[in-house]
VOVOBA-948696 format. One record per residue (C-alpha): residue in three letters; x, y, z; chain; residue number from 1. Coordinates in Angstrom, 1 decimal, padded with zeros to 4 digits, always signed. Layout:
# residues N
r/x/y/z/c/k
Ala/X/Y/Z/A/NUM
...
This chain:
# residues 573
r/x/y/z/c/k
Met/-018.1/+166.2/+298.8/A/1
Ser/-015.4/+166.6/+301.5/A/2
Gly/-015.9/+164.2/+304.4/A/3
Thr/-014.0/+163.4/+307.6/A/4
Ala/-012.2/+160.3/+306.6/A/5
Asp/-009.7/+162.2/+304.5/A/6
Leu/-009.0/+165.1/+306.9/A/7
Arg/-005.4/+165.5/+307.9/A/8
Leu/-004.3/+167.8/+310.7/A/9
Asp/-001.2/+169.9/+310.6/A/10
Leu/-000.3/+169.7/+314.3/A/11
Ala/+001.8/+172.9/+314.1/A/12
Gln/-001.5/+174.7/+313.4/A/13
Val/-004.4/+172.6/+314.5/A/14
Pro/-004.2/+170.8/+317.9/A/15
Phe/-005.4/+167.2/+318.3/A/16
Ser/-008.4/+167.2/+320.6/A/17
Arg/-012.1/+166.2/+320.8/A/18
Ala/-015.4/+167.7/+321.8/A/19
Gly/-015.7/+168.1/+325.6/A/20
Ser/-012.0/+168.0/+326.5/A/21
Trp/-009.9/+170.8/+327.9/A/22
Leu/-006.8/+168.8/+326.7/A/23
Asp/-005.1/+168.6/+323.4/A/24
Leu/-002.0/+167.0/+321.9/A/25
Ser/+000.2/+169.4/+320.1/A/26
Pro/+003.8/+170.7/+319.8/A/27
Val/+002.4/+174.2/+320.2/A/28
Ala/+002.9/+175.2/+323.9/A/29
Gly/+002.1/+178.9/+323.6/A/30
Gln/+002.4/+181.9/+321.3/A/31
His/+005.8/+181.7/+319.5/A/32
Asp/+006.5/+178.5/+321.4/A/33
Val/+006.5/+175.4/+319.2/A/34
Arg/+008.3/+172.4/+320.8/A/35
Asp/+010.2/+169.6/+319.1/A/36
Gln/+008.0/+167.0/+320.7/A/37
Val/+004.2/+166.6/+321.0/A/38
His/+002.9/+167.6/+324.4/A/39
Leu/-000.2/+167.0/+326.4/A/40
Val/-001.5/+170.5/+326.7/A/41
Ser/-004.1/+171.6/+329.3/A/42
His/-006.3/+174.7/+329.0/A/43
Val/-007.3/+174.7/+332.6/A/44
Gln/-005.9/+177.7/+334.4/A/45
Gly/-004.7/+179.0/+331.0/A/46
Met/-002.7/+177.1/+328.4/A/47
His/+000.0/+174.8/+329.9/A/48
Ala/+002.1/+172.2/+328.2/A/49
Val/+002.1/+169.7/+331.0/A/50
Leu/+003.5/+166.4/+329.7/A/51
Glu/+006.0/+165.7/+327.0/A/52
Leu/+005.3/+162.6/+324.8/A/53
Val/+008.2/+160.9/+323.1/A/54
Pro/+008.3/+157.6/+321.2/A/55
Val/+011.1/+155.4/+322.4/A/56
Thr/+012.7/+152.0/+322.2/A/57
Ala/+014.8/+150.4/+325.0/A/58
Ser/+017.8/+152.4/+323.6/A/59
Gly/+016.0/+155.7/+323.9/A/60
Pro/+014.1/+158.2/+321.7/A/61
Val/+013.9/+157.5/+318.0/A/62
Ala/+013.6/+159.6/+314.9/A/63
His/+010.0/+159.8/+313.9/A/64
Glu/+007.3/+161.7/+312.0/A/65
Val/+004.0/+162.8/+313.5/A/66
Gly/+000.7/+162.9/+311.7/A/67
Ala/-003.0/+163.0/+312.7/A/68
Asp/-006.5/+162.8/+311.5/A/69
Pro/-009.4/+163.9/+313.7/A/70
Ala/-009.6/+160.5/+315.4/A/71
Val/-006.1/+159.3/+315.9/A/72
Leu/-002.6/+160.8/+316.2/A/73
Thr/+000.3/+158.7/+315.1/A/74
Trp/+004.1/+158.7/+315.7/A/75
Thr/+005.8/+156.7/+312.9/A/76
Ala/+009.4/+155.5/+313.0/A/77
Ala/+011.4/+152.7/+311.3/A/78
Glu/+011.0/+150.6/+314.5/A/79
Gly/+007.2/+150.9/+314.6/A/80
Arg/+004.5/+153.3/+315.6/A/81
Val/+002.6/+154.8/+318.6/A/82
Arg/-001.0/+156.0/+318.2/A/83
Ala/-003.1/+158.2/+320.5/A/84
Val/-006.9/+158.5/+320.8/A/85
Phe/-009.1/+160.4/+323.1/A/86
Ala/-011.2/+158.0/+325.2/A/87
Gly/-013.3/+160.8/+326.7/A/88
Asp/-013.1/+164.3/+328.0/A/89
Asp/-010.2/+163.6/+330.3/A/90
Val/-008.5/+160.4/+329.1/A/91
Val/-006.0/+159.9/+326.2/A/92
Arg/-005.1/+156.3/+325.3/A/93
Phe/-001.9/+155.3/+323.6/A/94
Arg/-001.0/+152.0/+321.8/A/95
Gly/+002.6/+151.3/+320.7/A/96
Glu/+003.5/+148.6/+318.2/A/97
Gly/+007.2/+148.0/+318.1/A/98
Leu/+007.6/+151.3/+319.9/A/99
Gly/+007.1/+152.5/+323.5/A/100
Leu/+006.2/+155.9/+324.8/A/101
Arg/+007.9/+158.1/+327.4/A/102
Val/+005.5/+160.4/+329.3/A/103
Ala/+007.6/+163.1/+331.0/A/104
Ala/+007.1/+166.3/+333.0/A/105
Ala/+007.4/+169.1/+330.5/A/106
Ala/+009.7/+171.1/+332.6/A/107
Pro/+012.7/+169.5/+334.4/A/108
Glu/+012.7/+172.0/+337.3/A/109
Leu/+010.4/+171.4/+340.3/A/110
Thr/+010.2/+174.2/+342.8/A/111
Pro/+007.7/+174.7/+345.7/A/112
Phe/+005.5/+176.8/+343.4/A/113
Ser/+006.0/+175.5/+339.9/A/114
Gly/+006.6/+172.3/+337.9/A/115
Thr/+005.2/+168.8/+338.0/A/116
Tyr/+005.7/+166.4/+340.9/A/117
Leu/+005.7/+162.6/+340.3/A/118
Val/+004.7/+159.8/+342.7/A/119
Glu/+004.0/+156.1/+342.3/A/120
Glu/+000.6/+155.3/+343.8/A/121
Pro/+000.6/+151.8/+345.4/A/122
Val/-003.2/+151.9/+345.9/A/123
Ser/-004.2/+152.5/+342.3/A/124
Gly/-001.1/+150.9/+340.8/A/125
Thr/-000.5/+154.0/+338.7/A/126
Val/+001.9/+156.9/+338.5/A/127
Val/+000.5/+160.3/+339.2/A/128
Leu/+002.1/+163.6/+338.1/A/129
Thr/+000.7/+166.7/+339.9/A/130
Ser/+001.0/+170.1/+338.0/A/131
Tyr/+001.3/+173.2/+340.1/A/132
Glu/+000.3/+175.3/+337.0/A/133
Thr/-003.0/+173.6/+336.2/A/134
Gly/-003.9/+172.5/+339.7/A/135
Arg/-004.7/+169.1/+338.2/A/136
Arg/-003.2/+165.6/+338.6/A/137
Tyr/-002.3/+163.4/+335.6/A/138
Arg/-002.6/+159.7/+336.2/A/139
Val/-000.6/+157.3/+334.0/A/140
Gly/-001.9/+153.8/+333.8/A/141
Val/-000.3/+150.9/+332.0/A/142
Glu/-002.4/+148.1/+330.4/A/143
Val/+000.4/+146.3/+328.5/A/144
Gly/+004.2/+146.7/+328.5/A/145
Asp/+007.2/+147.1/+330.7/A/146
Val/+007.4/+150.2/+332.9/A/147
Val/+010.3/+152.4/+333.9/A/148
Val/+009.7/+155.2/+336.3/A/149
Glu/+012.3/+158.0/+336.7/A/150
Gly/+012.4/+160.8/+339.3/A/151
Ala/+009.6/+159.6/+341.6/A/152
Gln/+009.2/+161.9/+344.6/A/153
Arg/+012.3/+163.9/+343.6/A/154
Thr/+012.4/+167.7/+343.7/A/155
Gly/+014.7/+170.2/+342.2/A/156
Arg/+016.0/+169.8/+338.6/A/157
Cys/+015.7/+166.2/+337.2/A/158
Ala/+013.8/+164.1/+334.7/A/159
Arg/+010.5/+162.9/+335.9/A/160
Ser/+008.9/+160.4/+333.5/A/161
Val/+007.1/+157.2/+333.0/A/162
Thr/+008.4/+155.0/+330.1/A/163
Val/+006.3/+152.1/+328.8/A/164
Leu/+008.2/+149.7/+326.5/A/165
Pro/+006.6/+147.0/+324.4/A/166
Asp/+006.2/+143.6/+326.0/A/167
Gly/+007.2/+140.3/+324.4/A/168
Thr/+004.4/+140.7/+321.8/A/169
Gly/+005.7/+144.0/+320.7/A/170
Val/+002.8/+146.0/+322.2/A/171
Ala/+002.7/+148.8/+324.7/A/172
Glu/-000.7/+150.2/+325.9/A/173
Leu/-001.1/+153.0/+328.4/A/174
Trp/-003.4/+156.0/+329.2/A/175
Val/-003.2/+159.4/+330.8/A/176
Gln/-006.2/+160.7/+332.8/A/177
Glu/-006.6/+164.3/+333.9/A/178
Leu/-007.9/+164.5/+337.4/A/179
Pro/-009.3/+167.6/+339.1/A/180
Gly/-008.6/+165.8/+342.4/A/181
Glu/-009.1/+162.2/+343.5/A/182
Ala/-010.9/+160.0/+341.1/A/183
Pro/-011.2/+156.2/+340.5/A/184
Arg/-008.6/+154.6/+338.2/A/185
Trp/-009.9/+154.7/+334.7/A/186
Arg/-010.3/+151.4/+332.9/A/187
Pro/-010.9/+150.8/+329.2/A/188
Ala/-014.4/+149.7/+328.2/A/189
Arg/-013.5/+148.8/+324.6/A/190
Ser/-010.5/+148.2/+322.4/A/191
Phe/-008.2/+150.9/+321.1/A/192
Glu/-009.5/+150.3/+317.6/A/193
Asp/-013.1/+150.6/+318.7/A/194
Glu/-012.2/+153.8/+320.6/A/195
Arg/-010.8/+155.3/+317.4/A/196
Ala/-013.8/+154.2/+315.3/A/197
Ala/-016.2/+155.7/+317.9/A/198
Val/-014.5/+159.1/+317.7/A/199
Ala/-014.5/+159.0/+313.9/A/200
Asp/-018.2/+158.1/+313.8/A/201
Glu/-019.0/+160.9/+316.3/A/202
Leu/-017.3/+163.5/+314.3/A/203
Ala/-018.8/+162.3/+311.0/A/204
Ala/-022.3/+162.4/+312.4/A/205
Tyr/-021.6/+166.0/+313.7/A/206
Val/-020.4/+167.2/+310.4/A/207
Ala/-023.5/+165.8/+308.8/A/208
Arg/-025.6/+167.7/+311.3/A/209
Val/-023.9/+171.0/+311.1/A/210
Ala/-022.9/+171.1/+307.5/A/211
Gly/-025.3/+168.7/+305.8/A/212
Trp/-025.6/+171.2/+303.0/A/213
Arg/-022.0/+171.0/+302.0/A/214
Thr/-021.0/+170.1/+298.4/A/215
Asp/-017.8/+169.6/+296.4/A/216
Arg/-017.8/+173.4/+296.0/A/217
Thr/-017.3/+173.8/+299.8/A/218
Pro/-014.3/+171.5/+300.3/A/219
Ala/-013.3/+173.0/+303.7/A/220
Ala/-016.7/+172.6/+305.3/A/221
Ala/-015.8/+169.3/+307.1/A/222
Ala/-012.6/+170.8/+308.4/A/223
Ala/-014.4/+173.9/+309.6/A/224
Val/-016.9/+171.8/+311.6/A/225
His/-014.0/+169.7/+313.0/A/226
Leu/-012.3/+172.8/+314.3/A/227
Leu/-015.5/+173.9/+316.1/A/228
Trp/-016.1/+170.3/+317.5/A/229
Ser/-012.5/+169.9/+318.7/A/230
Ala/-012.5/+173.3/+320.4/A/231
Thr/-015.8/+172.6/+322.3/A/232
Val/-015.2/+172.1/+326.0/A/233
Ala/-017.3/+170.8/+328.8/A/234
Pro/-018.6/+173.1/+331.6/A/235
Ser/-015.8/+174.0/+334.1/A/236
Gly/-015.0/+176.9/+336.4/A/237
Tyr/-016.4/+180.1/+335.1/A/238
Val/-017.6/+178.4/+331.9/A/239
Gly/-020.9/+177.2/+333.0/A/240
Thr/-022.1/+175.5/+329.8/A/241
Asp/-020.6/+173.6/+326.9/A/242
Ala/-018.5/+176.3/+325.1/A/243
Val/-016.6/+176.7/+321.9/A/244
Leu/-013.2/+178.3/+322.7/A/245
Met/-011.8/+180.6/+320.1/A/246
Ser/-008.9/+178.2/+319.8/A/247
Met/-007.2/+175.2/+321.4/A/248
Asn/-003.9/+177.1/+320.8/A/249
Trp/-003.1/+180.1/+323.0/A/250
Met/-006.3/+182.1/+322.1/A/251
Asp/-008.2/+179.7/+324.4/A/252
Lys/-010.9/+182.0/+325.7/A/253
Val/-014.4/+183.1/+324.8/A/254
Trp/-014.3/+186.8/+323.9/A/255
Ser/-017.6/+188.7/+324.1/A/256
Trp/-018.2/+189.1/+320.4/A/257
Asp/-016.3/+186.1/+318.9/A/258
His/-018.9/+183.8/+320.4/A/259
Cys/-021.7/+185.3/+318.3/A/260
Phe/-020.2/+184.0/+315.1/A/261
Asn/-019.8/+180.5/+316.4/A/262
Ala/-023.4/+180.5/+317.6/A/263
Leu/-024.6/+181.4/+314.2/A/264
Ala/-022.6/+178.7/+312.5/A/265
Leu/-024.1/+176.1/+314.8/A/266
Ala/-027.7/+177.4/+314.7/A/267
Glu/-029.2/+174.9/+312.2/A/268
Gly/-027.2/+171.8/+313.1/A/269
Asp/-026.8/+172.2/+316.9/A/270
Pro/-029.3/+174.8/+318.1/A/271
Ala/-028.9/+173.9/+321.8/A/272
Leu/-025.2/+174.6/+321.7/A/273
Ala/-025.8/+177.7/+319.5/A/274
Trp/-028.0/+179.2/+322.2/A/275
Gln/-025.4/+178.4/+324.8/A/276
Gln/-022.8/+180.2/+322.9/A/277
Leu/-024.9/+183.3/+322.3/A/278
Arg/-025.8/+183.6/+326.0/A/279
Leu/-022.5/+182.5/+327.6/A/280
Pro/-021.1/+186.0/+328.4/A/281
Phe/-024.5/+187.1/+329.7/A/282
Ala/-024.0/+184.7/+332.6/A/283
His/-021.3/+187.2/+333.8/A/284
Gln/-023.2/+190.4/+333.0/A/285
Asp/-022.6/+192.9/+335.8/A/286
Glu/-025.2/+194.8/+337.7/A/287
His/-025.0/+197.8/+335.3/A/288
Gly/-025.5/+195.6/+332.2/A/289
Ala/-021.9/+195.4/+330.9/A/290
Leu/-020.6/+192.2/+329.5/A/291
Pro/-017.0/+191.0/+330.3/A/292
Asp/-014.2/+191.3/+327.8/A/293
Ser/-013.6/+187.5/+328.0/A/294
Val/-014.5/+184.4/+329.9/A/295
Thr/-012.4/+181.2/+330.4/A/296
Gln/-012.2/+178.4/+332.9/A/297
Ser/-010.3/+180.3/+335.5/A/298
Glu/-011.1/+184.0/+335.0/A/299
Val/-013.6/+186.6/+333.9/A/300
Leu/-011.8/+189.7/+332.5/A/301
Arg/-013.5/+193.1/+332.7/A/302
Asn/-010.7/+195.4/+331.6/A/303
Phe/-012.5/+196.1/+328.4/A/304
Val/-015.8/+195.2/+326.8/A/305
Lys/-016.6/+194.1/+323.2/A/306
Pro/-018.8/+195.7/+320.5/A/307
Pro/-022.6/+195.2/+320.9/A/308
Val/-023.1/+192.8/+317.9/A/309
His/-025.4/+190.7/+320.1/A/310
Gly/-028.7/+192.2/+318.8/A/311
Trp/-027.7/+191.5/+315.2/A/312
Ala/-026.5/+188.0/+316.3/A/313
Leu/-029.8/+187.3/+318.1/A/314
Gln/-031.8/+188.5/+315.0/A/315
Ser/-029.7/+186.2/+312.8/A/316
Leu/-030.0/+183.2/+315.2/A/317
Leu/-033.7/+183.5/+315.4/A/318
Ala/-033.9/+183.4/+311.6/A/319
Arg/-031.7/+180.3/+311.5/A/320
Val/-033.1/+178.0/+314.2/A/321
Ala/-036.0/+175.7/+313.3/A/322
Glu/-037.9/+176.3/+316.5/A/323
Arg/-038.5/+179.6/+318.3/A/324
Pro/-037.6/+179.5/+322.0/A/325
Asp/-040.2/+179.5/+324.7/A/326
Pro/-041.5/+183.0/+325.5/A/327
Ala/-040.0/+182.8/+329.0/A/328
Val/-036.6/+182.2/+327.5/A/329
Leu/-037.1/+185.1/+325.0/A/330
Ala/-038.1/+187.3/+327.9/A/331
Glu/-034.8/+186.5/+329.7/A/332
Val/-032.9/+187.2/+326.5/A/333
Leu/-034.7/+190.5/+326.1/A/334
Asp/-033.9/+191.7/+329.6/A/335
Glu/-030.2/+190.8/+329.2/A/336
Leu/-030.0/+192.5/+325.8/A/337
Ala/-031.9/+195.6/+327.0/A/338
Ala/-029.5/+195.9/+330.0/A/339
Trp/-026.5/+195.6/+327.7/A/340
Thr/-027.9/+198.3/+325.4/A/341
Thr/-028.8/+200.5/+328.4/A/342
Trp/-025.2/+200.3/+329.6/A/343
Trp/-024.0/+201.8/+326.4/A/344
Thr/-026.6/+204.5/+326.2/A/345
Thr/-025.9/+205.6/+329.8/A/346
Arg/-022.5/+204.6/+331.1/A/347
Arg/-020.8/+205.1/+327.7/A/348
Thr/-022.6/+208.1/+326.4/A/349
Ala/-021.2/+211.5/+327.4/A/350
Pro/-023.5/+214.1/+328.9/A/351
Gly/-025.5/+215.9/+326.2/A/352
Arg/-024.4/+213.5/+323.4/A/353
Arg/-026.6/+211.2/+321.3/A/354
Leu/-023.9/+208.7/+320.4/A/355
Pro/-022.1/+206.2/+322.7/A/356
His/-018.3/+205.9/+322.6/A/357
Tyr/-015.5/+203.3/+323.0/A/358
Gln/-012.9/+204.0/+325.6/A/359
His/-010.2/+202.0/+323.8/A/360
Gly/-009.7/+200.2/+320.5/A/361
Asn/-010.0/+196.9/+322.4/A/362
Asp/-013.6/+197.8/+323.2/A/363
Ser/-014.4/+197.8/+319.5/A/364
Gly/-012.7/+194.4/+318.9/A/365
Trp/-010.5/+196.3/+316.4/A/366
Asp/-007.7/+196.7/+319.0/A/367
Asn/-005.1/+198.7/+317.1/A/368
Ala/-007.1/+199.9/+314.1/A/369
Thr/-006.1/+203.3/+312.7/A/370
Val/-009.4/+204.7/+313.9/A/371
Phe/-007.8/+204.9/+317.3/A/372
Ala/-004.4/+206.1/+316.2/A/373
Glu/-004.7/+209.6/+317.8/A/374
Glu/-007.3/+209.3/+320.5/A/375
Gln/-009.1/+206.4/+322.3/A/376
Leu/-012.4/+207.8/+323.6/A/377
Leu/-014.3/+207.9/+320.3/A/378
Glu/-017.8/+208.0/+319.0/A/379
Thr/-017.7/+205.7/+315.9/A/380
Ala/-020.0/+204.7/+313.1/A/381
Asp/-019.7/+201.0/+313.7/A/382
Leu/-020.7/+201.4/+317.4/A/383
Ala/-023.7/+203.6/+316.6/A/384
Ala/-024.8/+201.2/+313.9/A/385
Phe/-024.5/+198.1/+316.1/A/386
Leu/-026.5/+199.8/+318.8/A/387
Ala/-029.2/+201.0/+316.5/A/388
Val/-029.6/+197.5/+315.1/A/389
Gln/-029.6/+196.1/+318.7/A/390
Ala/-032.1/+198.7/+320.0/A/391
Gln/-034.5/+197.8/+317.2/A/392
Val/-034.1/+194.1/+317.9/A/393
Val/-034.9/+194.8/+321.5/A/394
Ala/-038.0/+196.8/+320.4/A/395
Asp/-039.2/+194.1/+318.0/A/396
Leu/-038.8/+191.4/+320.7/A/397
Ala/-040.6/+193.5/+323.3/A/398
Ser/-043.4/+194.0/+320.8/A/399
Glu/-043.6/+190.2/+320.3/A/400
Leu/-043.8/+189.7/+324.0/A/401
Gly/-046.6/+192.3/+324.5/A/402
Arg/-044.3/+194.9/+326.1/A/403
Asp/-045.6/+197.8/+324.0/A/404
Glu/-044.2/+200.7/+326.1/A/405
Gln/-040.7/+199.1/+326.1/A/406
Ala/-041.0/+198.5/+322.4/A/407
Arg/-041.8/+202.1/+321.7/A/408
His/-038.9/+203.2/+323.9/A/409
Trp/-036.3/+201.1/+322.1/A/410
Ser/-037.6/+201.9/+318.6/A/411
Ala/-037.3/+205.6/+319.4/A/412
Arg/-033.8/+205.0/+320.7/A/413
Ala/-032.9/+203.2/+317.5/A/414
Asp/-034.1/+206.3/+315.5/A/415
Val/-032.0/+208.6/+317.7/A/416
Leu/-028.9/+206.5/+317.1/A/417
Val/-029.3/+206.5/+313.3/A/418
Glu/-030.0/+210.2/+313.2/A/419
Gly/-027.0/+210.9/+315.4/A/420
Leu/-024.8/+208.8/+313.2/A/421
Val/-025.8/+210.5/+310.0/A/422
Glu/-025.9/+214.1/+311.4/A/423
Glu/-022.7/+213.9/+313.4/A/424
Leu/-020.5/+211.4/+311.7/A/425
Trp/-021.2/+211.8/+308.1/A/426
Asp/-019.1/+214.6/+306.6/A/427
Gly/-020.7/+214.5/+303.1/A/428
Glu/-018.2/+212.1/+301.7/A/429
Gln/-017.4/+209.5/+304.4/A/430
Leu/-018.1/+208.5/+308.0/A/431
Val/-015.7/+209.9/+310.5/A/432
Ser/-015.1/+209.4/+314.2/A/433
Arg/-015.6/+212.1/+316.9/A/434
Ala/-013.3/+212.3/+319.9/A/435
Val/-015.2/+212.7/+323.1/A/436
Val/-012.6/+214.8/+324.8/A/437
Ser/-011.3/+217.1/+322.1/A/438
Gly/-014.4/+217.0/+319.9/A/439
Ala/-012.2/+216.5/+316.8/A/440
Arg/-013.7/+214.7/+313.9/A/441
Arg/-011.2/+212.5/+312.0/A/442
Arg/-011.3/+210.5/+308.8/A/443
Thr/-009.7/+207.1/+308.5/A/444
Arg/-009.0/+204.6/+305.8/A/445
Ser/-009.9/+201.7/+308.0/A/446
Leu/-012.6/+199.3/+307.1/A/447
Gln/-014.1/+199.7/+310.5/A/448
Pro/-016.6/+202.6/+309.7/A/449
Leu/-017.9/+200.6/+306.7/A/450
Leu/-019.5/+198.2/+309.2/A/451
Ala/-022.3/+200.8/+309.4/A/452
Leu/-023.6/+199.1/+306.2/A/453
Leu/-025.3/+196.7/+308.6/A/454
Leu/-028.0/+199.4/+309.0/A/455
Gly/-029.0/+198.8/+305.4/A/456
Glu/-031.9/+200.9/+304.1/A/457
Arg/-032.0/+202.9/+307.4/A/458
Leu/-029.0/+204.8/+306.0/A/459
Pro/-029.7/+207.5/+303.4/A/460
Ala/-029.1/+206.2/+299.9/A/461
Ala/-026.2/+208.6/+299.3/A/462
Val/-024.5/+207.4/+302.5/A/463
Arg/-025.0/+203.7/+301.6/A/464
Glu/-023.7/+204.1/+298.1/A/465
Ala/-020.6/+206.1/+299.2/A/466
Leu/-019.8/+203.3/+301.7/A/467
Val/-020.2/+200.6/+299.1/A/468
Ala/-017.9/+202.5/+296.7/A/469
Arg/-015.2/+202.8/+299.4/A/470
Leu/-015.0/+199.0/+299.6/A/471
Asp/-013.0/+199.1/+296.3/A/472
Asp/-010.1/+200.4/+298.3/A/473
His/-010.1/+197.4/+300.6/A/474
Leu/-010.8/+194.5/+298.1/A/475
Thr/-007.9/+192.3/+297.3/A/476
Glu/-007.7/+188.9/+295.6/A/477
His/-008.4/+187.3/+299.0/A/478
Gly/-011.0/+189.6/+300.5/A/479
Leu/-011.4/+192.8/+302.5/A/480
Ala/-008.2/+194.2/+303.9/A/481
Thr/-008.9/+196.0/+307.2/A/482
Glu/-006.6/+198.8/+306.1/A/483
Pro/-006.1/+199.4/+302.4/A/484
Val/-002.9/+198.0/+300.9/A/485
Gly/-002.1/+201.4/+299.6/A/486
Ser/-002.5/+203.2/+303.0/A/487
Ala/+000.6/+204.6/+304.6/A/488
Ala/-000.6/+202.8/+307.8/A/489
Tyr/-000.9/+199.4/+306.2/A/490
Glu/+001.1/+196.5/+307.7/A/491
Pro/+001.1/+193.0/+306.3/A/492
Asp/+000.9/+191.5/+309.8/A/493
Gly/-000.5/+194.6/+311.5/A/494
Tyr/-003.4/+192.9/+313.2/A/495
Trp/-006.3/+195.3/+312.4/A/496
Arg/-004.1/+197.5/+310.2/A/497
Gly/-004.2/+195.4/+307.0/A/498
Pro/-004.9/+191.7/+307.5/A/499
Ile/-008.2/+190.2/+306.4/A/500
Trp/-010.5/+189.1/+309.3/A/501
Ala/-013.5/+186.8/+309.4/A/502
Pro/-015.9/+188.9/+311.5/A/503
Ser/-015.5/+192.1/+309.4/A/504
Thr/-016.0/+190.0/+306.3/A/505
Val/-019.3/+188.5/+307.6/A/506
Leu/-020.6/+191.8/+308.8/A/507
Val/-019.8/+193.6/+305.6/A/508
Val/-021.3/+190.8/+303.5/A/509
Glu/-024.5/+191.0/+305.6/A/510
Gly/-024.5/+194.8/+305.3/A/511
Leu/-024.2/+194.6/+301.5/A/512
Arg/-027.1/+192.3/+301.3/A/513
Arg/-029.2/+194.6/+303.5/A/514
Cys/-028.2/+197.4/+301.1/A/515
Gly/-029.3/+195.5/+298.0/A/516
His/-025.8/+194.7/+296.7/A/517
Asp/-026.0/+190.9/+296.5/A/518
Gly/-023.6/+190.6/+293.6/A/519
Leu/-020.8/+192.4/+295.5/A/520
Ala/-021.7/+190.4/+298.7/A/521
Asp/-021.3/+187.2/+296.8/A/522
Asp/-018.0/+188.3/+295.3/A/523
Val/-016.6/+189.2/+298.8/A/524
Ala/-017.9/+185.9/+300.2/A/525
Arg/-016.3/+183.8/+297.4/A/526
Arg/-012.9/+185.4/+297.9/A/527
Phe/-013.0/+184.6/+301.6/A/528
Leu/-014.1/+181.1/+301.0/A/529
Arg/-011.2/+180.5/+298.6/A/530
Leu/-008.9/+182.0/+301.1/A/531
Cys/-009.9/+179.6/+303.8/A/532
Glu/-009.8/+176.7/+301.5/A/533
Arg/-006.2/+177.6/+300.6/A/534
Ser/-004.9/+178.8/+304.0/A/535
Gly/-007.1/+177.2/+306.7/A/536
Phe/-008.8/+179.0/+309.5/A/537
Ala/-006.2/+181.4/+310.9/A/538
Glu/-007.0/+184.2/+313.2/A/539
Asn/-006.4/+186.6/+310.3/A/540
Phe/-004.7/+186.6/+306.9/A/541
Asp/-002.1/+188.6/+304.9/A/542
Ala/-004.3/+190.6/+302.6/A/543
Val/-001.8/+190.3/+299.7/A/544
Thr/-000.4/+186.8/+299.9/A/545
Gly/-003.3/+185.1/+301.7/A/546
Glu/-001.0/+183.6/+304.2/A/547
Gly/-002.5/+182.6/+307.6/A/548
Leu/-001.3/+184.8/+310.5/A/549
Arg/-001.3/+184.6/+314.3/A/550
Asp/-003.3/+181.7/+315.8/A/551
Arg/-003.8/+179.2/+313.0/A/552
Ala/-006.8/+177.4/+314.4/A/553
Tyr/-009.4/+180.1/+315.1/A/554
Thr/-013.0/+179.0/+315.4/A/555
Trp/-014.7/+182.2/+314.4/A/556
Thr/-012.9/+181.9/+311.1/A/557
Ala/-014.2/+178.4/+310.6/A/558
Ser/-017.7/+179.7/+311.6/A/559
Ala/-017.4/+182.5/+309.0/A/560
Tyr/-016.5/+180.0/+306.3/A/561
Leu/-019.6/+177.9/+307.2/A/562
Leu/-021.9/+181.0/+307.4/A/563
Leu/-020.7/+182.4/+304.0/A/564
Ala/-020.7/+179.0/+302.3/A/565
Arg/-024.2/+178.2/+303.5/A/566
Asp/-025.7/+181.6/+302.9/A/567
Ala/-024.2/+182.0/+299.5/A/568
Gly/-025.7/+178.7/+298.4/A/569
Ala/-022.2/+177.5/+297.6/A/570
Pro/-022.0/+179.2/+294.2/A/571
Ala/-019.6/+177.9/+291.6/A/572
Arg/-016.2/+179.7/+291.8/A/573
């Protein structure tokens, strides 16, 4: 069984962080921006590499290697080593043995509106670097060692740094504290080694909670839980609860469908956090019922929406948690979900039409899928299916709460959506899209329409079996390509035009099970599990080579691994 003690992080892919913190240590400073040195990276006000961290001797920087496990990051050189550990949400401790550490402003240029200002604080006996980009202050305190400060209170272009060199015993100890404003000087309550052990123990206990079912046949389960744990941030700004970001790389937001998969993966082991994840975007639901496109610490974006998978997610979450929520909580959830569904059936359903539409590929979550190659305002099978499932979930929940009239309304709405899907989008061979403006019906080779399998037996048998048969075009060694490899529109790194994605895999596997095709569901799940065990938890994957693409530390991919491994009973592969 894979545990946490043997986990190793590839810092070029997985940042070093811990639950609760908006900080990480990583050479990744942004998309297509990998630095030579590890940086302290803040995800407040967006992703910003604030401080550069360089191991040094009195003669200057030294050649070194960097490695990390979930509890400690280590710079190793011939002269010695420096280690780092998170001592809380906003404090990172460093201990050098034979080596010191230079903590420097990441950008040498300081203007009135950008960069990092450095000042020595006589009151606290520390050095404070103030970042214009994050709006935060970063206090550097020294416990042991000789200190050299460069660039204090200087503007313009110059080096601004704090260097801590080993004292006569060969040891240097310092810490960096992120401050939203003024705060007392942090002081260590335990030794560096005890700090490291506490982090390791915390993660090991969390892995046991969330993936206590793991076996040797699910070797990536501990790494998947670690990714979720390390991308969990404390409430801040517009994020009003503990939240699992999609990544501690540049995809550092909560998009309004990604969060559902993280909620489900946490349902059994951390149900309180799971419920927070499911409901997080609903805290920003507008007066018409629409959810935002994304939420992060400093902004709520409403340029698009995301697909209404929330009814399916609620249904799945209720099946996974040990205790059903209080009826008052369920009533709140019902009202939020009903308003979200009503928004689609009114604001996004054209006059005289039965089916709602997307206004852009981004609304669907399949941003550039070939479904949207010719027109954007489209009635699609996946949207109709999601809303039919959601309407029925609302109906069932209303019935449970004794709201019989509301239950009848939503059950009838679910029927209308299923009937509309079959009568208007089924052309006798496959599901098509219908353009709202031109009325044109178009076929596509995208996997997107096949998500309608989620309706299970509510689809006519002929439709179900035809959709299942079409999966053969998408199945590769590694899983389901979003555009068949043989398609003229296929691109190896084409985002939703070829690569394998976690959410489409989970939804198709669920749909197959609802349609009675457990064998094929298990096969698809096993291929995806092997893919993650080989290539990690990337945002998506090359359908042919299995190589991880885009952001390489994506939490919904880790959640998909946990869901599929748990639900498949970890069958031998």
